[in-house]
C-alpha positions, 0 to 999 in steps of 0.5 A: 352570759348571752341570752341563749346560754341564759335560756339553757341555764333557766330551762335546766334549773326548771327541769331539775326543779320539776324532777325533784318536785315529782320525786318528793312532792310532799317534802317541806324542805324541797318546797321551801328550797324551790320557792325560796331559791328557784322561784325567787331567783327566777323572779329576780331574773325576770325583774332584771330582764324587764328592766333591760327592755322597759319602755314606757311606750311599750305599755300600749303594746299590751292592748293588742295581740299584734302589739304583744307579738311586736314586743316579743320580737325583742329577744330579751323581752321574749326571754323575760316572758319565758322566765315568767312562765317558768316561775309561775308554772313552778308556783302552780306546781307547788300549789298543787303539791301543797293542796294535795297534801292538805286533802290527802290526794295520792302522790302518784296521782299527782304525776300527770298533773305536775307533768302537764303543769310543767309542759302545758301550765293551766292544763295540769292545774285543770286536771288537778282541780278535777282530781281534787274535786273527785277526792273531796267531792266538793269543787269549791273546798278552798273557796269558802 
């Protein structure tokens, strides 16, 4: 499969996963399948893509913004970075739904949080943390 097709495939899988998570945010079966199949599958794909582009000298690229920009000029490295985002954002979505269920946050209030997490990662997490803090009246609830 070429890189463009792989990109389209992982995007479709991610979109379907997020839609399912939005519809069934508190379903343990859905969360198990998303973690056990989708996130693990994306992680395996990420490792495979990274091994295709790994270069010991590239480690120096992480030290500067221009180095990162140069590294991502490689299409496979860029695809690996995208898969990394998809996997981690979905994990954050799973954290949000698990945590919301634990603290009794209404599932409908999660919709903007999950949408923003899918589209803008940390923005959705921040919104959820604010909402959860209002619900629990304790910001550091999970950090004690």
